[in-house]
C-alpha positions in Angstrom: 0.0 -18.8 -68.3 -2.2 -16.3 -68.4 -5.3 -18.3 -68.3 -3.7 -19.5 -65.0 -4.0 -15.9 -63.3 -7.6 -16.8 -62.0 -6.9 -19.5 -60.4 -3.6 -18.2 -58.9 -5.9 -15.8 -57.5 -8.0 -17.6 -55.9 -5.4 -20.1 -54.3 -4.0 -16.6 -52.9 -7.6 -15.7 -51.4 -7.1 -12.4 -53.4 -10.3 -10.4 -55.1 -8.3 -8.8 -57.7 -5.1 -7.4 -59.2 -4.4 -3.7 -60.3 -1.6 -3.3 -62.6 -0.4 0.2 -63.1 1.7 1.4 -66.1 3.5 4.6 -66.1 5.8 5.5 -68.8 8.1 3.0 -67.1 8.3 0.0 -69.0 6.0 -3.1 -67.2 6.5 -6.4 -68.1 3.7 -7.5 -66.4 1.7 -5.2 -68.1 2.6 -5.9 -71.3 2.3 -9.7 -70.3 -1.7 -8.8 -69.9 -1.9 -6.7 -73.2 0.0 -8.8 -75.1 3.6 -7.4 -76.6 2.2 -5.8 -79.7 0.2 -3.7 -78.0 2.2 -0.5 -77.3 0.2 1.5 -74.7 2.5 4.1 -73.1 0.0 4.4 -69.6 -2.5 2.8 -68.1 -4.3 0.7 -65.4 -5.5 -2.8 -65.9 -8.0 -3.8 -62.7 -8.1 -8.0 -63.3 -11.3 -9.0 -61.1 -11.3 -12.8 -60.5 -13.6 -14.9 -62.8 -14.6 -11.8 -64.5 -11.4 -10.9 -66.3 -9.5 -7.4 -67.2 -10.8 -4.0 -67.4 -8.4 -1.5 -69.0 -8.3 2.2 -68.7 -6.5 3.8 -71.1 -5.5 7.3 -73.2 -7.9 7.7 -75.6 -4.7 8.7 -78.0 -4.4 4.7 -77.9 -7.3 3.8 -78.0 -6.7 1.4 -81.0 -4.2 -0.3 -79.5 -6.5 -0.9 -76.5 -9.0 -1.9 -78.5 -6.9 -4.6 -79.5 -6.5 -6.2 -76.1 -9.6 -7.7 -75.8 -10.4 -6.3 -72.4 -13.2 -4.2 -71.7 -12.3 -0.6 -71.8 -12.8 2.8 -70.6 -10.5 6.0 -71.0 -9.2 8.1 -68.9 -11.9 10.7 -69.4 -14.7 8.3 -68.4 -13.2 9.0 -65.2 -12.3 12.7 -65.3 -9.0 12.3 -64.2 -7.9 15.7 -65.5 -10.5 16.8 -63.1 -9.6 14.9 -60.0 -5.7 16.2 -60.8 -7.3 20.0 -60.5 -9.2 19.5 -57.6 -7.0 17.2 -55.4 -3.8 19.2 -53.6 -1.0 17.1 -55.3 -0.8 14.4 -57.8 -0.2 11.9 -55.4 -3.5 12.4 -53.8 -5.5 12.8 -57.3 -4.1 9.4 -58.5 -5.1 8.0 -54.9 -8.5 9.4 -55.5 -8.8 7.9 -59.3 -7.6 4.3 -57.9 -10.7 4.4 -55.5 -13.2 5.6 -57.9 -12.2 3.2 -60.8 -12.2 0.1 -58.2 -14.8 1.3 -56.5 -17.5 1.4 -59.2 -16.0 -1.7 -60.8 -17.2 -3.6 -57.4 -13.2 -4.5 -56.1 -13.3 -4.9 -52.3 -11.4 -7.2 -49.9 -7.9 -8.5 -50.5 -6.2 -6.8 -54.0 -2.8 -7.1 -55.3 -1.2 -3.9 -56.9 1.7 -4.6 -59.3 3.5 -1.8 -61.4 6.9 0.1 -62.0 7.3 3.9 -61.6 8.5 6.1 -58.5 8.8 3.8 -55.0 8.2 6.6 -52.7 5.2 8.0 -54.7 3.6 4.9 -55.2 3.9 3.9 -51.6 2.3 7.3 -50.5 -0.5 6.9 -53.3 -1.7 3.2 -51.9 -1.4 4.7 -48.4 -3.8 7.1 -49.3 -5.7 4.7 -51.1 -6.6 2.4 -48.0 -7.3 5.3 -46.0 -10.1 5.9 -48.6 -11.0 2.5 -49.3 -11.1 0.8 -45.4 -12.8 -2.1 -47.5 -9.5 -2.7 -49.3 -6.4 -4.7 -47.8 -3.2 -4.3 -50.0 -1.8 -8.1 -49.7 1.9 -8.9 -49.8 2.5 -11.2 -52.4 4.2 -14.9 -52.0 7.4 -15.9 -53.7 7.1 -16.1 -56.5 4.7 -13.4 -57.1 1.3 -14.1 -59.0 2.3 -13.1 -62.2 6.1 -14.1 -62.1 4.0 -17.7 -61.2 2.0 -17.3 -64.3 4.5 -16.2 -66.3 7.1 -18.9 -65.5 4.8 -21.4 -68.0 5.0 -20.4 -71.5 2.8 -21.5 -74.2 4.0 -22.6 -77.9 3.2 -18.7 -79.1 5.7 -17.3 -76.7 8.2 -19.9 -77.3 7.9 -19.3 -81.0 8.3 -15.4 -80.5 11.8 -16.4 -78.3 12.9 -18.8 -80.9 13.0 -15.7 -83.3 15.2 -13.6 -81.6 17.5 -16.8 -81.2 17.9 -17.2 -84.3 19.2 -13.3 -85.1 21.6 -14.0 -82.5 22.9 -17.2 -84.1 23.5 -14.7 -87.1 25.1 -12.2 -84.9 27.8 -15.2 -83.6 28.2 -16.0 -87.1 29.3 -12.6 -88.1 31.5 -12.0 -85.0 33.4 -15.4 -86.4 33.3 -14.1 -89.6 34.9 -10.7 -89.0 37.7 -12.5 -86.6 38.1 -14.8 -89.4 38.7 -12.6 -92.1 41.7 -10.6 -90.1 45.3 -11.3 -89.9 47.8 -11.6 -86.9 50.0 -8.8 -86.8 52.2 -10.0 -83.8 50.0 -10.9 -81.4 47.3 -8.4 -82.6 44.4 -8.8 -85.3 44.0 -6.6 -88.0 42.0 -6.6 -91.3 41.5 -4.1 -94.1 39.7 -1.4 -91.4 42.4 -1.3 -89.3 43.1 -3.2 -85.7 40.0 -5.1 -84.7 38.5 -4.1 -81.7 36.3 -5.2 -79.0 34.1 -2.2 -79.9 34.1 -3.4 -83.9 33.0 -6.3 -82.8 29.8 -4.9 -80.6 29.1 -2.5 -83.5 29.0 -5.6 -86.2 26.2 -7.1 -83.4 24.1 -4.0 -83.0 24.1 -3.7 -86.6 22.1 -7.2 -87.0 20.1 -6.6 -84.0 18.9 -3.1 -85.1 18.3 -4.8 -88.8 16.1 -7.4 -87.3 13.9 -5.0 -84.9 15.9 -6.1 -82.0 16.9 -3.5 -79.1 19.8 -4.5 -76.3 17.9 -2.7 -73.1 20.0 -4.2 -71.1 23.3 -3.7 -73.0 25.9 -6.8 -73.8 29.3 -8.6 -72.7 32.0 -8.5 -75.1 34.6 -8.6 -72.7 38.4 -10.0 -73.3 41.1 -11.4 -70.8 40.9 -10.1 -67.7 37.4 -8.3 -68.2 36.2 -12.0 -69.5 37.2 -13.1 -65.9 34.6 -10.9 -64.0 31.4 -12.2 -65.3 29.7 -8.8 -65.8 32.4 -6.3 -67.3 30.8 -5.4 -70.3 34.5 -5.2 -72.0 36.4 -2.4 -73.2 35.5 -0.9 -76.5 39.3 0.2 -77.6 40.7 -3.0 -76.5 42.4 -5.0 -79.7 41.7 -8.7 -80.0 45.0 -10.6 -79.4 45.8 -14.0 -80.0 44.6 -16.9 -77.7 43.1 -14.2 -75.4 39.2 -15.4 -74.1 36.5 -13.4 -75.6 33.2 -13.8 -73.4 30.3 -13.0 -75.4 26.8 -13.0 -74.0 24.1 -11.7 -75.6 20.5 -11.1 -74.1 18.5 -8.6 -77.0 14.7 -8.2 -76.9 12.0 -7.6 -79.2 11.6 -3.8 -79.8 8.5 -2.5 -78.1 8.6 -4.7 -74.8 8.9 -7.9 -76.5 10.6 -11.4 -75.6 14.5 -11.8 -74.5 16.8 -14.6 -75.8 20.0 -15.1 -73.7 23.2 -17.0 -75.0 26.9 -16.8 -74.3 30.0 -18.8 -75.9 33.4 -17.8 -75.4 36.1 -17.4 -78.1 39.6 -17.0 -78.8 41.8 -15.9 -81.9 43.6 -18.2 -83.0 45.5 -20.9 -81.0 44.2 -20.9 -77.3 46.6 -22.0 -74.2 46.3 -25.5 -72.8 45.1 -23.7 -69.8 42.4 -21.6 -71.5 41.3 -25.0 -73.6 40.9 -27.3 -70.6 38.8 -24.2 -68.9 36.5 -24.3 -71.9 36.5 -27.8 -72.3 35.1 -28.2 -68.1 32.7 -26.0 -68.8 31.4 -27.3 -71.7 31.3 -30.7 -69.7 29.4 -29.3 -67.0 26.8 -27.5 -69.0 26.6 -31.1 -70.7 26.2 -32.7 -67.5 23.3 -30.3 -66.5 21.4 -30.6 -69.9 21.7 -34.3 -69.7 20.3 -34.5 -65.9 17.4 -32.2 -66.3 13.8 -34.0 -64.9 10.3 -32.7 -64.8 9.5 -31.7 -61.3 13.0 -31.3 -60.0 14.1 -28.9 -57.9 16.1 -26.0 -59.7 18.3 -25.4 -57.0 19.6 -29.0 -57.3 21.4 -28.4 -60.3 23.2 -25.7 -58.5 24.8 -28.2 -56.3 25.5 -30.7 -59.3 27.2 -28.2 -61.2 29.3 -26.9 -57.7 30.0 -30.7 -57.4 31.0 -31.4 -60.9 33.8 -28.1 -60.8 34.9 -29.2 -57.0 35.8 -32.6 -58.6 37.9 -30.9 -61.1 39.7 -28.8 -58.6 37.9 -25.7 -58.8 36.3 -23.7 -55.7 32.8 -22.9 -56.1 30.3 -20.8 -54.0 28.7 -23.8 -52.4 32.7 -23.6 -50.5 32.5 -19.7 -50.0 30.0 -17.0 -51.3 32.6 -14.3 -51.0 35.1 -16.4 -54.2 36.0 -14.0 -56.4 37.4 -16.9 -58.9 36.0 -19.9 -59.9 32.3 -20.7 -60.1 31.0 -17.6 -58.7 27.4 -17.7 -59.9 24.4 -19.2 -60.1 23.5 -21.8 -63.2 20.3 -20.1 -64.8 17.4 -18.2 -64.6 14.1 -18.0 -66.5 13.7 -15.5 -69.1 10.9 -14.1 -71.3 9.5 -10.4 -71.2 12.8 -9.7 -68.9 15.8 -11.2 -69.1 15.9 -12.9 -65.4 12.4 -14.4 -64.5 11.7 -17.2 -63.0 12.5 -20.2 -62.1 15.8 -19.8 -60.5 18.6 -22.4 -61.2 20.6 -20.8 -58.4 20.1 -18.6 -55.3 19.6 -19.5 -51.9 18.9 -23.1 -50.8 15.4 -22.3 -49.7 14.6 -21.4 -53.6 11.2 -22.9 -54.1 11.5 -23.1 -57.9 11.0 -26.5 -60.0 11.3 -27.3 -63.4 7.5 -27.0 -64.5 6.4 -27.7 -67.8 6.3 -24.6 -70.1 9.4 -23.0 -68.3 11.9 -21.5 -70.0 15.2 -20.8 -68.6 19.0 -20.3 -69.3 21.8 -22.7 -68.2 25.3 -20.7 -67.9 28.0 -22.5 -66.2 31.5 -20.5 -66.0 34.7 -20.5 -64.7 36.4 -17.0 -63.9 40.2 -16.3 -63.2 40.7 -12.8 -63.8 44.0 -13.0 -61.8 45.2 -14.6 -64.9 43.3 -13.0 -67.7 40.8 -16.3 -68.2 37.2 -16.5 -68.5 34.6 -19.1 -69.7 31.3 -19.2 -69.9 28.7 -21.0 -72.2 25.1 -20.4 -71.9 22.0 -21.9 -73.5 18.0 -21.5 -73.5 16.3 -24.7 -72.3 12.5 -25.2 -73.0 10.6 -27.8 -70.5 8.2 -29.4 -72.9 4.6 -30.2 -71.7 5.5 -33.6 -72.9 8.0 -33.9 -69.9 11.1 -33.7 -72.6 13.8 -30.7 -72.8 14.3 -28.7 -75.4 17.6 -26.6 -76.1 16.8 -23.6 -78.3 20.5 -22.6 -78.9 22.0 -24.0 -82.1 25.3 -21.7 -82.0 28.4 -24.2 -82.1 30.2 -24.0 -78.8 33.8 -23.9 -80.9 36.4 -21.8 -78.9 39.2 -21.3 -81.4 38.4 -19.0 -84.7 41.5 -19.3 -87.0 42.4 -15.8 -88.6 43.0 -15.8 -92.3 47.1 -17.2 -93.0 
């Protein structure tokens, strides 16, 4: 949690953290300022045991004031004059960082965090340490300090995630409503608007998200048949929904302005599923329930990847534990943390050296799947689980797992 930042700095022997905000979204900056605070650019200098100092644009002074940080605006540091006096913008920003950190009393080991042009900031930081030999820019541990802080969510953060989840529930209900209102014309689904396509479902989902103030920064997955068998195929908008074909729908919207994400997947089919699809779906659902039943506080996250691999292998499916280059069977990790980014810590997959554990406050996805694109098949189910401070685990996802959606007779 944010309250842990000073102790994490102390544990790592770091005196201060410098968090840079360019016009590129920066989840760590958002985490520190609060997701409701819309600052286009800025700089936070977080000094251990002294809290944060925010340098902001004077045009955004009201938003800056809402953070509760110690404040100054760029003009206080004569930033424009610095840029005019230095030969390049890189040299100018390095001097700006030098003057801010120097006046704020920052010395010793510092952590630098941010997003932006990688090469440009490499040279900015190189110039900074040339100007300030009393500063050492440290290499962070894994997980990084701010990811470690963000790993543990408080109740207010979880409440925001629940809000997004409630909108996802409405989106899936709308998908089932559209399918259920159509009629089969041969194998194709049709309604009063014409053939029902993947693109039609995607538009219905996006309309619900838009009306609720949600964005899809990473897009979504609405994929049928062979596309459903390749996990990150987003699907072809022109495909008409076909009777019995799997439709994998993976939604991961976020609150507008850089807020919290939800991430959920269901697999549907129009009308009756084939025996093979029904069996795959049952197997994936059983594996999901097996994982949900097995979670324990403090357990190694990677152990659940091994558990789901063993579950599938016993039922005749190959997994990445047997062959990392696998393209059919179970071919990805079991889950990941979620919050201000769609992929955070903890990881329920990754290398065997993954150090993550199910700590109190963790919020993470559980998403087993089986994929056979050569047979036009793919099934994935995904829920979000909250590791409550009392040691229990709560599934925040309330969307039914039902596979078959009957069209109108």
